[in-house]
N, C-alpha and C positions, 0 to 999 in steps of 0.2 A: 465737440464740434464748434468751429468758429464761424460766426455769421457776420456779414456786413450789411447794414441797411442804410441806403442812401436816400436823401430827400433834397428838395429845393430846386429842381430843374423846372423849366417852363419856357414860355414865349415872352420875349422882351424886345422892345425897340432898340435900335442902334443908339448907343450912348447910355443905355440903362444899366441897371445893376441886378445881380442875383447872388444869393448866398447858398452854397451847397453844404450839406452836412452828411457825415458818414459815421455811424455808430457801430463799433465792434463789440461783439459779445461772445462768450464762450470761455472755455478753460484755457487760459493763457498765463504763462509766467510773466510775460511782459510784451510790449510792442516796441520794436526798434524803429523802423521807418514807416511813416504813413504818407500816402501820396495820392495825387489825382492824375489820371491819364484821360485822353480823349481820342475819339476816333470819328472822323468825318467820313461820309460816304465816298468810297473809292480810295481812301487813304489808310495808311497804317496807323495803328495805335501809337500815340506819342505821349511822352511825359509832359505834363503841364507844370506841376509843382510837387515838391516833396519836402518833408520835415522830419528831422531825426528826433529821438527821445530827448535830446539835449536842447532842441530848439533851433538847430541849424537848418537853413532853408536853401532850396535850389529851385530856380524857375527857368522855364523855357524863355528864350529871348523874346518871343512874340507876345508874351504876357507880362514881362517885367514892367513894373510901374503901374500896372492896371489890376493885377490879381494879387491877393494876399492869402497865404496858407497859414493856418494856425491849428493848434490841437489842445485838447483838454485831457490830460493824462489821468485824471480821476474818472472822467466819464468815458474814456477810451473813444473819444470822438475827434474827428478831424474836420475842419471847415475850409471852404474856399470862397473867399469874398471876391466877386468878380465885378469890377467897375469899368466904365467906359467900354462896354461890350460892342463888338463889331460883328458884322455878318459872318466874317471868317472864323469867329469863335463858335459857330454853329457846329454841334457834334453831340455824340453820346459821351458823357463823362463818367469815368469809372474810378471808384475808390480802390486803393490797394494798400495792404499792410504787410509788413514782415513781422510775424509774431514768433515768440519763443515759447515752445510747448515742452511739457514734460511727457516723454514717451519712454520712460526708463532711463532716458538721458535727455539733457536739454537739447532741443532741436529747433532750428529756424525753418519756418514755412511761410510761403506767400499765399495770400488770399485776395480774392477780388469780389467787388460788389456786382450787382446785377446791371448797373448802369442807370443813369438818369439823363434824359434828353434836354439839351439846351438849344433853343432856336432864337436867333437874333435876326429880326427883320430890318430891312433898310428903309 
């Protein structure tokens, strides 16, 4: 069973910073992609940033230059450093991974965290 535990959300003023963490645990052969998504009230869930096992990154245009995603492959943990936060960054942030499992054959599966709330006040 694979579990994701997120931490680091909270309330911050506009212009402030927060760092989100997401630790994955369980029986996995490897983790391919790790990413952060967010969902604001009334909106669809959207990709914020993603990072591959090789370190390649992808960002939503709205966060480029302000957010940085990183990962620790030893700890199976992904981080999202969020700087210069804006009220429009307010959302529930979800961690997601694509893990490779052994179920008689190597299989890729996606897992999601429970979400952590980020609120940016103006």
